[in-house]
Backbone of each chain as ProteinMPNN parsed JSONL, in Angstrom:
{"seq_chain_A": "MIAPALPLWLAVVVSVLLLAGAGLALLGSLGLLRFRTFYERVHAPTLAGTLGATAILLASMLLASFDAGRPIVHELVLGAVLFTTTPVALLLLVRAALYRDRHEGNIAVAPPPAEPGAEAADERPASGPQ", "coords_chain_A": {"N_chain_A": [[0.849, -1.137, -0.041], [1.911, 1.365, -0.803], [2.076, 4.723, -1.375], [1.286, 6.308, -4.298], [2.049, 8.748, -5.035], [4.652, 9.345, -4.21], [7.48, 11.254, -3.353], [10.789, 11.326, -5.287], [13.023, 11.807, -3.616], [12.331, 11.156, -1.126], [11.667, 8.498, -1.257], [14.337, 7.366, -1.982], [15.716, 8.186, 0.488], [14.383, 6.719, 2.48], [14.679, 4.168, 1.337], [17.5, 3.914, 1.654], [17.924, 3.852, 4.214], [16.451, 1.685, 5.033], [17.893, -0.216, 3.877], [20.211, 0.028, 5.151], [19.514, -0.576, 7.76], [18.801, -3.279, 7.586], [21.102, -4.41, 6.551], [22.941, -4.121, 8.625], [21.692, -5.464, 10.699], [22.125, -8.117, 9.33], [24.945, -8.206, 9.345], [25.423, -8.207, 12.245], [24.393, -10.748, 12.822], [26.271, -12.315, 11.275], [28.31, -11.835, 12.708], [27.743, -12.922, 15.109], [27.721, -15.651, 14.397], [30.399, -15.873, 13.568], [32.286, -15.157, 15.362], [34.564, -16.468, 18.004], [34.639, -17.04, 20.766], [32.156, -16.786, 23.526], [32.052, -14.324, 24.785], [33.087, -12.555, 22.954], [31.102, -12.97, 20.982], [28.776, -11.686, 22.311], [28.94, -8.912, 21.728], [28.1, -8.846, 19.02], [25.148, -8.905, 18.215], [24.225, -6.592, 19.212], [24.635, -4.51, 17.292], [22.524, -4.74, 15.499], [20.364, -4.083, 17.34], [20.668, -1.501, 18.092], [21.789, 0.435, 16.108], [20.799, -0.73, 13.665], [18.012, -1.134, 14.314], [17.249, 1.558, 14.753], [17.698, 2.864, 12.287], [15.659, 1.364, 10.664], [13.353, 1.918, 12.117], [13.368, 4.666, 11.71], [12.937, 4.986, 9.089], [10.415, 3.779, 8.805], [8.895, 5.629, 10.244], [9.382, 8.105, 8.737], [8.075, 7.321, 6.167], [5.258, 6.663, 7.252], [4.647, 9.146, 8.154], [4.557, 10.698, 5.913], [2.561, 9.57, 4.406], [0.263, 9.968, 6.195], [0.199, 12.607, 6.24], [0.888, 14.101, 8.319], [2.937, 14.455, 11.449], [4.054, 11.271, 12.359], [4.709, 9.605, 15.349], [4.749, 7.207, 16.886], [6.446, 5.14, 16.545], [8.552, 5.649, 18.168], [7.924, 4.731, 20.525], [8.423, 1.851, 20.336], [11.278, 2.194, 19.715], [12.23, 3.169, 22.242], [11.421, 0.926, 23.878], [13.02, -1.069, 22.825], [15.863, 0.035, 23.16], [15.871, 0.4, 25.929], [15.604, -2.354, 26.78], [17.425, -4.091, 25.529], [20.26, -3.73, 26.476], [19.729, -4.383, 29.334], [18.904, -7.106, 29.19], [21.182, -8.168, 27.902], [23.194, -7.641, 29.75], [22.341, -9.013, 31.975], [22.482, -11.575, 30.97], [25.125, -11.977, 30.349], [26.296, -11.845, 32.908], [25.199, -14.015, 33.889], [26.682, -15.992, 32.306], [29.278, -15.541, 33.133], [29.12, -16.181, 35.875], [28.566, -18.865, 35.638], [30.992, -19.89, 34.22], [32.91, -19.093, 36.227], [32.005, -20.724, 38.237], [32.625, -23.078, 37.211], [35.254, -23.134, 37.327], [36.784, -22.256, 35.256], [39.183, -20.628, 34.466], [40.773, -19.525, 32.622], [39.005, -18.338, 30.767], [37.123, -16.587, 32.419], [38.508, -14.919, 34.835], [38.615, -15.068, 38.301], [37.175, -12.471, 40.552], [39.146, -9.782, 41.857], [40.71, -9.851, 45.01], [39.568, -7.98, 47.831], [41.897, -7.159, 49.572], [44.203, -7.532, 47.954], [43.451, -5.61, 45.833], [43.859, -3.192, 47.289], [46.352, -3.191, 47.97], [47.342, -2.902, 45.329], [46.63, -0.396, 44.858], [48.108, 1.258, 46.654], [51.072, 1.612, 45.979], [50.717, 3.033, 43.762], [49.222, 5.39, 44.421], [51.227, 6.415, 46.191], [53.436, 7.887, 45.146], [52.604, 10.291, 44.368]], "CA_chain_A": [[0.023, -0.055, 0.127], [2.895, 2.311, -0.89], [1.472, 5.78, -1.937], [1.889, 6.552, -5.692], [2.711, 10.19, -5.484], [5.807, 9.425, -3.405], [8.579, 11.869, -4.106], [11.868, 10.558, -5.318], [14.112, 11.904, -2.591], [11.94, 10.573, 0.271], [11.975, 7.06, -1.596], [15.768, 7.238, -1.669], [16.166, 8.225, 1.86], [13.845, 5.329, 2.96], [15.456, 2.817, 0.791], [18.932, 3.76, 2.129], [17.724, 3.606, 5.703], [16.057, 0.281, 5.04], [18.933, -1.22, 3.41], [21.302, 0.098, 6.025], [19.218, -1.284, 8.985], [18.901, -4.895, 7.249], [22.428, -4.807, 6.528], [23.518, -3.976, 10.033], [21.189, -6.888, 11.35], [22.753, -9.284, 8.836], [26.32, -8.073, 9.831], [25.319, -8.701, 13.586], [24.19, -12.142, 12.926], [27.27, -12.873, 10.79], [29.35, -11.817, 13.663], [27.21, -14.011, 16.029], [28.206, -16.978, 13.785], [31.998, -16.073, 13.113], [33.265, -15.162, 16.475], [35.098, -17.6, 18.65], [34.099, -17.183, 22.211], [30.893, -16.259, 23.855], [32.346, -13.024, 25.238], [33.055, -11.832, 21.777], [29.903, -12.994, 20.327], [27.775, -10.898, 22.728], [28.932, -7.717, 21.041], [27.826, -8.673, 17.518], [23.793, -8.591, 17.975], [23.805, -5.116, 19.662], [24.493, -3.863, 16.015], [21.128, -4.829, 15.081], [19.642, -3.652, 18.455], [20.745, -0.13, 18.331], [21.828, 1.252, 14.78], [19.809, -1.199, 12.554], [16.516, -0.707, 14.763], [17.139, 2.936, 14.489], [17.38, 3.032, 10.732], [14.275, 0.942, 10.218], [12.274, 2.648, 12.767], [13.267, 5.981, 11.072], [12.405, 4.757, 7.705], [8.977, 3.548, 8.925], [8.481, 7.042, 10.76], [9.107, 8.907, 7.638], [7.023, 6.937, 5.337], [4.136, 6.922, 7.764], [4.45, 10.59, 8.279], [4.397, 11.252, 4.59], [1.258, 8.901, 4.164], [-0.752, 10.569, 6.844], [0.283, 14.108, 6.187], [1.246, 14.798, 9.762], [4.001, 13.637, 12.08], [3.512, 9.998, 13.207], [5.851, 9.246, 15.984], [4.539, 5.932, 17.712], [7.762, 4.281, 16.581], [9.611, 6.053, 19.184], [7.812, 3.755, 21.743], [9.234, 0.685, 20.085], [12.587, 2.409, 19.991], [12.582, 3.358, 23.626], [11.455, -0.251, 24.495], [14.398, -1.794, 22.437], [16.996, 0.573, 23.733], [16.311, -0.005, 27.262], [15.507, -3.869, 27.143], [18.574, -5.059, 25.003], [21.264, -3.625, 27.311], [19.375, -5.018, 30.418], [18.916, -8.455, 28.878], [22.446, -8.801, 27.552], [23.81, -7.675, 30.971], [22.034, -10.435, 32.844], [22.881, -12.918, 30.319], [26.822, -11.969, 30.415], [26.39, -12.13, 34.424], [24.805, -15.496, 34.217], [27.651, -16.73, 31.837], [30.424, -15.362, 33.998], [28.869, -16.931, 37.216], [28.806, -20.258, 35.156], [32.357, -20.028, 33.945], [33.637, -19.118, 37.485], [31.434, -21.868, 39.048], [33.233, -24.412, 36.987], [36.851, -22.942, 37.528], [37.294, -21.946, 33.832], [39.943, -19.428, 34.821], [41.318, -18.731, 31.399], [37.811, -17.455, 30.278], [36.809, -15.677, 33.347], [39.487, -14.925, 36.05], [37.957, -14.737, 39.522], [37.274, -11.217, 40.982], [40.303, -9.512, 42.62], [40.483, -9.905, 46.55], [39.623, -6.711, 48.236], [42.991, -6.905, 50.027], [44.992, -7.376, 46.819], [43.237, -4.306, 45.139], [44.21, -2.152, 48.136], [47.777, -3.358, 47.707], [47.843, -2.392, 44.102], [46.461, 1.072, 44.865], [48.885, 1.844, 47.527], [52.11, 2.117, 45.381], [50.25, 4.122, 42.834], [48.924, 6.557, 45.182], [52.147, 6.78, 46.979], [54.439, 9.042, 44.743], [51.822, 11.418, 44.148]], "C_chain_A": [[0.957, 1.12, -0.132], [2.292, 3.472, -1.556], [2.226, 6.012, -3.313], [2.58, 7.641, -5.806], [3.875, 10.413, -4.318], [6.985, 10.208, -4.097], [10.028, 11.075, -4.076], [12.939, 10.629, -4.131], [13.71, 11.306, -1.353], [12.052, 8.883, -0.012], [13.483, 6.659, -1.434], [16.344, 7.066, -0.446], [15.58, 6.96, 2.579], [14.304, 4.084, 2.625], [16.666, 2.659, 1.475], [18.77, 3.385, 3.556], [17.43, 2.062, 5.866], [17.137, -0.74, 4.881], [19.984, -1.203, 4.521], [20.898, -0.811, 7.489], [19.4, -2.762, 8.85], [20.116, -5.277, 7.202], [23.136, -4.885, 7.717], [22.975, -5.432, 10.813], [21.971, -8.058, 10.804], [24.186, -9.31, 9.338], [26.263, -8.714, 11.329], [25.062, -10.273, 13.605], [25.458, -12.819, 12.319], [28.338, -12.99, 11.894], [29.0, -12.969, 14.616], [27.845, -15.447, 15.626], [29.702, -17.157, 13.711], [32.722, -15.95, 14.443], [33.598, -16.278, 17.24], [34.345, -17.888, 19.987], [32.874, -16.356, 22.613], [31.045, -14.729, 24.203], [32.475, -11.927, 24.014], [31.725, -11.767, 20.958], [28.669, -12.056, 20.848], [27.713, -9.587, 22.11], [28.164, -7.695, 19.728], [26.181, -8.252, 17.343], [23.448, -7.169, 18.292], [23.748, -4.223, 18.509], [23.124, -3.752, 15.563], [20.142, -4.156, 16.029], [19.467, -2.203, 18.385], [20.744, 0.609, 16.861], [20.922, 0.612, 13.685], [18.494, -0.964, 13.031], [16.41, 0.817, 14.487], [16.847, 3.469, 13.175], [16.199, 2.625, 10.285], [13.19, 1.765, 10.885], [12.179, 4.112, 12.21], [12.664, 5.99, 9.76], [10.717, 4.535, 7.776], [8.243, 4.885, 9.392], [8.264, 7.963, 9.551], [8.036, 8.594, 6.678], [5.656, 7.11, 5.981], [3.579, 8.21, 7.808], [4.014, 11.277, 6.794], [2.835, 10.771, 4.034], [0.138, 9.784, 4.895], [-0.787, 12.143, 6.716], [0.569, 14.981, 7.287], [2.257, 13.969, 10.458], [3.481, 12.333, 12.722], [4.796, 9.555, 13.903], [5.795, 8.058, 16.993], [5.666, 5.05, 17.479], [8.777, 4.522, 17.46], [9.316, 5.054, 20.478], [8.491, 2.536, 21.556], [10.76, 0.938, 20.298], [12.867, 2.495, 21.34], [12.572, 1.827, 24.357], [12.737, -1.103, 24.011], [15.503, -1.291, 23.112], [17.084, 0.443, 25.299], [16.233, -1.395, 27.454], [16.705, -4.489, 26.652], [19.64, -4.948, 25.863], [20.916, -4.581, 28.761], [19.442, -6.625, 30.072], [20.198, -9.069, 28.601], [23.467, -8.784, 28.872], [23.526, -8.898, 31.79], [22.526, -11.689, 32.189], [24.538, -13.042, 30.483], [26.85, -12.363, 31.916], [26.213, -13.519, 34.701], [26.063, -16.306, 33.555], [28.886, -16.726, 32.71], [30.262, -16.172, 35.408], [29.098, -18.261, 36.841], [30.264, -20.635, 35.119], [33.067, -20.023, 35.164], [33.201, -20.315, 38.154], [32.24, -23.039, 38.516], [34.72, -24.206, 36.892], [37.314, -22.678, 36.259], [38.01, -20.653, 33.894], [40.301, -18.669, 33.696], [40.173, -17.861, 30.696], [37.462, -16.564, 31.104], [37.484, -15.772, 34.777], [38.369, -14.489, 37.208], [38.227, -13.252, 39.937], [38.501, -11.004, 41.931], [39.897, -9.473, 44.061], [40.495, -8.245, 46.866], [41.067, -6.243, 48.852], [44.096, -6.676, 48.929], [44.788, -5.883, 45.897], [43.7, -3.188, 46.119], [45.694, -2.234, 48.071], [48.166, -2.804, 46.337], [47.562, -0.9, 44.068], [47.568, 1.87, 45.638], [50.234, 2.46, 46.902], [51.72, 3.161, 44.285], [50.014, 5.399, 43.304], [50.127, 7.194, 46.049], [53.007, 7.952, 46.475], [53.709, 10.364, 44.554], [51.603, 12.466, 45.278]], "O_chain_A": [[0.603, 2.073, 0.561], [1.859, 3.09, -2.643], [3.446, 5.937, -3.461], [3.587, 7.705, -6.51], [3.982, 11.444, -3.655], [7.408, 9.893, -5.209], [10.393, 10.368, -3.137], [13.597, 9.653, -3.769], [14.559, 10.946, -0.537], [12.451, 8.107, 0.856], [13.782, 5.663, -0.776], [17.179, 6.211, -0.15], [16.334, 6.236, 3.229], [14.353, 3.104, 3.368], [17.011, 1.556, 1.899], [19.554, 2.564, 4.031], [18.03, 1.33, 6.653], [17.285, -1.786, 5.513], [20.586, -2.232, 4.828], [21.68, -1.508, 8.136], [19.978, -3.447, 9.694], [20.43, -6.358, 7.701], [23.984, -5.771, 7.821], [23.698, -6.261, 11.364], [22.444, -8.905, 11.561], [24.637, -10.382, 9.743], [27.001, -9.663, 11.595], [25.602, -10.95, 14.48], [25.762, -13.903, 12.818], [29.091, -13.955, 12.028], [29.814, -13.851, 14.893], [28.371, -16.212, 16.434], [30.249, -18.259, 13.766], [33.735, -16.626, 14.621], [32.797, -17.206, 17.127], [33.583, -18.836, 20.178], [32.632, -15.299, 22.03], [30.141, -13.958, 23.88], [32.085, -10.76, 24.063], [31.322, -10.756, 20.383], [27.755, -11.7, 20.104], [26.612, -9.07, 21.922], [27.628, -6.655, 19.345], [25.868, -7.414, 16.498], [22.514, -6.595, 17.732], [22.987, -3.255, 18.539], [22.647, -2.656, 15.269], [19.119, -3.673, 15.543], [18.374, -1.666, 18.565], [19.781, 1.293, 16.513], [20.346, 1.335, 12.873], [17.705, -0.558, 12.177], [15.375, 1.224, 13.96], [15.987, 4.313, 12.926], [15.577, 3.373, 9.53], [12.243, 2.23, 10.25], [11.109, 4.72, 12.222], [11.953, 6.916, 9.369], [9.922, 5.02, 6.971], [7.128, 5.177, 8.959], [7.184, 8.515, 9.341], [7.182, 9.427, 6.373], [4.829, 7.71, 5.295], [2.397, 8.478, 7.591], [3.247, 12.233, 6.672], [2.098, 11.499, 3.369], [-0.794, 10.261, 4.246], [-1.758, 12.805, 7.082], [0.534, 16.212, 7.295], [2.433, 12.813, 10.074], [2.56, 12.356, 13.537], [5.793, 9.196, 13.276], [6.677, 7.923, 17.841], [5.826, 4.149, 18.302], [9.761, 3.792, 17.575], [10.18, 4.666, 21.263], [9.149, 2.086, 22.495], [11.462, 0.133, 20.911], [13.845, 1.842, 21.702], [13.416, 1.493, 25.189], [13.387, -1.756, 24.827], [16.196, -2.116, 23.706], [18.165, 0.385, 25.885], [16.874, -1.768, 28.436], [17.111, -5.454, 27.3], [20.146, -6.031, 26.159], [21.744, -5.38, 29.198], [20.119, -7.327, 30.824], [20.44, -10.233, 28.921], [24.334, -9.636, 29.063], [24.398, -9.662, 32.203], [22.914, -12.679, 32.808], [25.093, -14.115, 30.716], [27.542, -13.356, 32.139], [26.866, -14.153, 35.531], [26.492, -17.26, 34.204], [29.467, -17.773, 32.993], [31.223, -16.724, 35.944], [29.797, -18.935, 37.597], [30.733, -21.523, 35.831], [33.898, -20.922, 35.294], [34.088, -20.983, 38.685], [32.535, -23.948, 39.292], [35.404, -25.094, 36.385], [38.514, -22.931, 36.148], [37.493, -19.644, 33.414], [40.217, -17.442, 33.65], [40.438, -16.8, 30.131], [37.431, -15.451, 30.58], [37.105, -16.522, 35.677], [37.441, -13.708, 37.0], [39.342, -12.772, 39.731], [38.855, -11.898, 42.699], [38.765, -9.071, 44.331], [41.227, -7.429, 46.305], [41.421, -5.077, 48.678], [44.835, -5.695, 49.015], [45.705, -5.223, 45.407], [43.934, -2.123, 45.548], [46.271, -1.148, 48.133], [49.268, -2.269, 46.209], [48.212, -0.188, 43.302], [47.89, 3.005, 45.286], [50.556, 3.613, 47.189], [52.49, 4.082, 44.014], [50.471, 6.408, 42.766], [50.027, 8.319, 46.541], [53.289, 8.887, 47.223], [54.316, 11.435, 44.605], [50.908, 13.461, 45.072]]}, "seq_chain_B": "MSALLLAVALTVAQVMLALAMILAAVRMVRGPRAQDRVLAFDALYLDAVLLVLCFGIGSGGTLYFEVALAMALTGFVGTVALAKFLLRGEVIE", "coords_chain_B": {"N_chain_B": [[8.398, 5.143, -10.48], [9.488, 5.954, -7.988], [8.078, 4.341, -6.269], [8.783, 1.939, -7.208], [11.409, 1.525, -6.631], [11.269, 1.831, -3.892], [9.816, -0.442, -3.398], [11.637, -2.407, -4.293], [13.892, -1.998, -2.383], [12.517, -2.651, -0.158], [11.912, -5.325, -0.489], [14.531, -6.472, -0.724], [15.639, -5.72, 1.696], [13.985, -7.273, 3.406], [14.706, -9.866, 2.621], [17.418, -9.858, 3.506], [17.022, -9.688, 6.301], [15.761, -11.902, 6.879], [17.86, -13.762, 6.085], [19.511, -13.094, 8.196], [18.172, -13.814, 10.388], [18.316, -16.642, 9.838], [20.963, -17.223, 10.165], [21.162, -16.558, 12.8], [19.564, -18.648, 13.847], [21.246, -20.924, 12.949], [23.417, -20.463, 14.776], [21.99, -20.94, 17.128], [21.446, -23.696, 16.971], [24.067, -24.835, 17.006], [25.366, -23.615, 18.872], [27.836, -24.069, 21.408], [27.284, -23.781, 24.196], [24.828, -23.297, 26.664], [24.522, -20.483, 27.165], [25.294, -19.416, 24.719], [23.156, -20.236, 23.094], [20.881, -18.819, 24.288], [21.72, -16.273, 23.625], [21.686, -16.411, 20.873], [19.056, -16.689, 20.577], [18.09, -14.309, 21.358], [19.11, -12.449, 19.552], [17.685, -13.608, 17.476], [14.912, -12.975, 17.892], [15.162, -10.332, 17.9], [15.716, -9.712, 15.335], [13.554, -10.758, 13.952], [11.591, -8.865, 14.914], [12.558, -6.602, 13.481], [12.019, -7.553, 11.059], [9.179, -7.813, 10.996], [8.429, -5.1, 11.217], [9.413, -4.147, 8.762], [7.502, -5.536, 7.125], [5.289, -4.038, 8.018], [5.94, -1.586, 6.945], [5.576, -2.178, 4.457], [2.973, -2.793, 4.021], [1.472, -0.6, 5.337], [-0.615, 1.078, 7.829], [-1.096, 0.431, 11.348], [-1.296, -2.115, 12.509], [0.889, -3.977, 12.184], [2.93, -2.675, 13.556], [1.98, -2.844, 16.288], [2.127, -5.595, 16.567], [4.965, -5.988, 16.56], [5.925, -4.487, 18.503], [4.829, -5.949, 20.813], [6.084, -8.366, 20.281], [8.766, -7.511, 20.914], [8.491, -7.014, 23.649], [7.711, -9.382, 24.742], [9.901, -10.923, 23.985], [11.88, -9.708, 25.279], [11.206, -10.571, 28.071], [11.41, -13.179, 27.962], [14.295, -13.449, 27.289], [15.266, -12.557, 29.794], [14.201, -14.157, 31.552], [15.45, -16.81, 30.812], [18.168, -16.096, 31.222], [17.911, -15.7, 34.06], [17.514, -18.266, 34.709], [19.598, -19.514, 33.794], [21.424, -18.608, 35.699], [20.511, -19.269, 38.128], [19.21, -21.674, 38.267], [16.649, -21.903, 38.664], [13.616, -20.122, 37.744], [11.692, -18.537, 39.255], [12.111, -17.635, 42.437]], "CA_chain_B": [[9.802, 5.042, -10.298], [9.941, 6.002, -6.629], [7.32, 3.356, -5.707], [9.324, 0.58, -7.638], [12.729, 1.854, -5.889], [10.944, 1.576, -2.439], [9.507, -2.035, -3.336], [12.925, -3.312, -4.553], [14.491, -1.986, -1.314], [11.928, -3.358, 0.971], [12.094, -6.793, -0.591], [16.037, -6.853, -0.405], [15.703, -5.748, 3.246], [13.264, -8.457, 3.932], [15.698, -11.106, 2.392], [18.595, -9.689, 4.331], [16.67, -9.757, 7.748], [15.367, -13.355, 6.771], [19.185, -14.53, 6.268], [20.15, -12.777, 9.497], [17.446, -14.805, 11.336], [18.743, -18.072, 9.607], [22.298, -17.264, 10.778], [20.979, -16.761, 14.271], [19.128, -20.008, 14.299], [22.322, -21.681, 13.073], [24.32, -20.369, 16.018], [21.289, -21.409, 18.167], [21.53, -24.956, 16.989], [25.273, -25.195, 17.053], [26.12, -22.991, 20.101], [28.293, -25.003, 22.158], [26.798, -23.89, 25.445], [23.464, -22.676, 26.908], [24.448, -19.075, 27.039], [25.342, -19.036, 23.331], [21.889, -20.475, 22.654], [20.001, -17.739, 24.824], [22.026, -15.062, 22.967], [21.084, -16.417, 19.697], [17.718, -16.441, 20.583], [17.868, -12.747, 21.694], [19.223, -11.761, 18.234], [16.534, -14.014, 16.502], [13.602, -12.261, 18.164], [15.271, -8.813, 17.447], [15.666, -9.532, 13.833], [12.182, -10.915, 13.71], [10.792, -7.677, 15.255], [12.745, -5.755, 12.439], [11.366, -8.0, 9.761], [7.789, -7.409, 11.049], [8.506, -3.702, 10.959], [9.313, -4.03, 7.313], [6.214, -5.879, 6.683], [4.395, -3.068, 8.31], [6.199, -0.417, 6.142], [5.14, -2.405, 3.069], [1.39, -2.765, 3.994], [0.838, 0.509, 5.892], [-1.335, 0.777, 8.969], [-0.427, 0.23, 12.555], [-1.364, -3.382, 13.1], [2.198, -4.831, 12.318], [3.77, -2.048, 14.624], [1.772, -3.377, 17.585], [2.73, -6.927, 16.689], [6.308, -5.641, 16.521], [5.928, -4.022, 19.909], [4.385, -7.207, 21.651], [7.187, -9.382, 20.222], [9.841, -7.085, 21.567], [8.425, -7.087, 25.081], [7.79, -10.835, 25.264], [11.241, -11.495, 23.812], [12.904, -9.306, 26.485], [10.854, -11.253, 29.104], [11.981, -14.509, 27.694], [15.713, -13.666, 27.684], [15.546, -12.319, 31.1], [13.893, -15.687, 32.182], [16.49, -17.637, 30.548], [19.314, -15.709, 31.75], [17.756, -16.108, 35.351], [17.472, -19.574, 34.853], [20.997, -20.004, 33.866], [22.285, -17.914, 36.931], [19.983, -19.815, 39.514], [18.78, -23.012, 38.096], [15.162, -21.775, 38.684], [13.074, -18.818, 37.262], [11.1, -17.778, 40.302], [12.524, -18.197, 43.748]], "C_chain_B": [[10.095, 5.022, -8.797], [9.457, 4.616, -5.899], [8.157, 2.017, -6.096], [10.793, 0.563, -6.791], [12.288, 1.265, -4.559], [10.534, -0.183, -2.396], [10.635, -2.971, -3.341], [13.6, -3.178, -3.071], [13.765, -2.599, -0.108], [12.103, -4.868, 0.623], [13.56, -7.201, -0.198], [16.303, -6.67, 1.003], [15.301, -6.955, 3.81], [14.075, -9.621, 3.855], [16.801, -11.139, 3.254], [18.165, -10.029, 5.811], [16.231, -11.419, 7.865], [16.621, -14.182, 7.034], [19.74, -14.288, 7.52], [19.332, -13.59, 10.567], [17.889, -16.399, 11.139], [20.131, -18.094, 10.132], [22.221, -17.4, 12.285], [20.537, -18.048, 14.696], [20.206, -21.042, 13.975], [22.988, -21.781, 14.4], [23.365, -21.061, 17.1], [21.218, -23.0, 18.343], [22.942, -25.494, 17.409], [25.822, -24.727, 18.354], [26.594, -23.922, 21.07], [27.741, -25.021, 23.771], [25.462, -23.141, 25.492], [23.522, -21.113, 26.768], [24.573, -18.649, 25.588], [23.923, -19.21, 22.732], [20.885, -19.369, 22.954], [20.479, -16.485, 23.972], [21.532, -15.201, 21.55], [19.744, -16.176, 19.579], [17.284, -14.912, 20.801], [18.078, -12.236, 20.177], [18.22, -12.259, 17.184], [15.329, -13.21, 16.771], [13.905, -10.791, 17.709], [15.13, -8.774, 16.045], [14.353, -9.906, 13.319], [11.131, -9.536, 13.926], [11.08, -6.713, 14.066], [12.032, -6.223, 11.13], [9.806, -7.557, 9.807], [7.507, -5.925, 10.791], [8.46, -3.401, 9.563], [8.073, -4.61, 6.699], [5.226, -4.764, 6.843], [4.616, -1.697, 7.309], [5.638, -0.839, 4.696], [3.62, -2.434, 3.009], [0.692, -1.478, 4.499], [-0.073, 0.16, 7.16], [-0.669, 0.5, 10.183], [-0.44, -1.194, 13.208], [-0.07, -4.169, 13.286], [3.012, -4.092, 13.387], [3.394, -2.609, 15.859], [2.117, -4.94, 17.785], [4.257, -6.825, 17.067], [6.599, -5.175, 18.276], [5.809, -5.124, 20.864], [5.635, -8.144, 21.563], [8.329, -8.949, 20.934], [9.73, -7.218, 23.036], [8.405, -8.471, 25.513], [9.27, -11.485, 24.863], [12.064, -10.953, 24.865], [12.503, -10.185, 27.712], [11.539, -12.656, 29.036], [13.527, -14.662, 27.663], [16.035, -13.389, 28.969], [15.265, -13.504, 31.919], [14.97, -16.554, 32.247], [17.639, -17.455, 31.145], [19.263, -16.048, 33.333], [18.064, -17.613, 35.623], [18.854, -20.213, 34.658], [21.896, -19.746, 35.077], [21.826, -18.83, 38.224], [19.626, -21.178, 39.372], [17.134, -22.976, 38.319], [14.794, -20.406, 38.139], [12.641, -18.035, 38.463], [11.643, -18.38, 41.648], [11.488, -18.292, 44.818]], "O_chain_B": [[10.865, 4.174, -8.345], [10.166, 3.933, -5.161], [8.173, 1.084, -5.294], [11.19, -0.515, -6.347], [12.875, 0.276, -4.119], [10.903, -0.973, -1.527], [10.717, -4.008, -2.683], [13.872, -4.247, -2.524], [14.408, -3.015, 0.856], [12.453, -5.615, 1.537], [13.767, -8.149, 0.56], [17.138, -7.393, 1.548], [16.011, -7.633, 4.553], [14.203, -10.362, 4.831], [17.196, -12.195, 3.748], [18.973, -10.646, 6.506], [16.401, -12.047, 8.91], [16.661, -15.071, 7.885], [20.446, -15.165, 8.019], [19.91, -13.985, 11.579], [17.837, -17.234, 12.042], [20.459, -19.184, 10.601], [22.961, -18.125, 12.95], [20.976, -18.577, 15.716], [20.176, -22.066, 14.658], [23.133, -22.82, 15.043], [23.921, -21.747, 17.958], [21.012, -23.565, 19.417], [23.009, -26.509, 18.102], [26.693, -25.393, 18.914], [25.74, -24.626, 21.611], [27.757, -26.038, 24.465], [25.039, -22.477, 24.545], [22.563, -20.531, 26.261], [24.017, -17.613, 25.221], [23.525, -18.379, 21.915], [20.118, -18.976, 22.075], [19.61, -15.682, 23.632], [20.996, -14.231, 21.013], [19.26, -15.548, 18.637], [16.208, -14.46, 20.408], [17.154, -11.614, 19.653], [17.908, -11.583, 16.204], [14.729, -12.763, 15.794], [13.018, -10.105, 17.202], [14.47, -7.876, 15.524], [13.995, -9.398, 12.256], [10.14, -9.279, 13.243], [10.153, -6.052, 13.598], [11.556, -5.452, 10.297], [9.254, -7.034, 8.839], [6.479, -5.561, 10.221], [7.67, -2.576, 9.104], [7.651, -4.057, 5.683], [4.406, -4.526, 5.957], [3.707, -0.937, 6.975], [5.294, 0.012, 3.876], [3.055, -2.103, 1.967], [-0.475, -1.238, 4.187], [-0.23, -1.023, 7.463], [0.535, 0.297, 10.033], [0.219, -1.471, 14.21], [0.13, -4.885, 14.268], [3.751, -4.761, 14.109], [4.31, -2.919, 16.62], [2.338, -5.456, 18.881], [4.709, -7.62, 17.892], [7.471, -5.643, 19.008], [6.681, -5.239, 21.725], [6.155, -8.629, 22.568], [8.962, -9.788, 21.576], [10.733, -7.506, 23.69], [8.996, -8.799, 26.542], [9.685, -12.488, 25.443], [12.933, -11.669, 25.364], [13.439, -10.563, 28.418], [12.139, -13.15, 29.991], [14.06, -15.738, 27.937], [17.061, -13.906, 29.412], [15.986, -13.83, 32.861], [15.441, -17.023, 33.283], [18.239, -18.419, 31.62], [20.232, -16.544, 33.908], [18.725, -18.051, 36.565], [19.21, -21.24, 35.237], [22.855, -20.44, 35.414], [22.584, -19.083, 39.161], [19.728, -21.895, 40.367], [16.458, -23.989, 38.141], [15.684, -19.557, 38.088], [13.168, -16.947, 38.695], [11.571, -19.592, 41.851], [11.781, -18.752, 45.922]]}, "name": "protein", "num_of_chains": 2, "seq": "MIAPALPLWLAVVVSVLLLAGAGLALLGSLGLLRFRTFYERVHAPTLAGTLGATAILLASMLLASFDAGRPIVHELVLGAVLFTTTPVALLLLVRAALYRDRHEGNIAVAPPPAEPGAEAADERPASGPQMSALLLAVALTVAQVMLALAMILAAVRMVRGPRAQDRVLAFDALYLDAVLLVLCFGIGSGGTLYFEVALAMALTGFVGTVALAKFLLRGEVIE"}
């Protein structure tokens, strides 16, 4: 149901935004497949969650606003939902993965947190000369 | 001319997003550990939300937008519940 009287510049802008968003999502999934460790893989899908979602939401907003003849901004709700939930979900997931790796004693992947005493010992010589 | 350009771009974007979902599904099947599978599920539903948004751009109206919103919310709840399960072994303590 694309409007027939669509100006060319708007079509170009919307097409570029759509292709950029979908390309970033594809790149994120490719990274998810190609990276070797879990902690590297976590970084890849955020590409789709932030910049890819922004581009596609912006394209949808522009086209809906042109069709209605007035600004349509309800895509901002979905943007706010995605922007607030993606970091929270991935942070929880990484904490769970870190807990599992530490629980199994997988030191090379996830070194245990530094002892409070060792941290203080590290800070003392650094703050001494100043 | 402009409608054709938009239709072609929309189709290409939908194919790319479907390919992204397939790659995420491959990682979900192959993923060596449970956290890899949960991460792939997160990427899968995110790509699905973007794909539904593309359907909405093609058809007009707000129905697809509401579907995408519901998918984003339920996907977030699912990822958080799975992360909690990996952390504790149970979802509700």
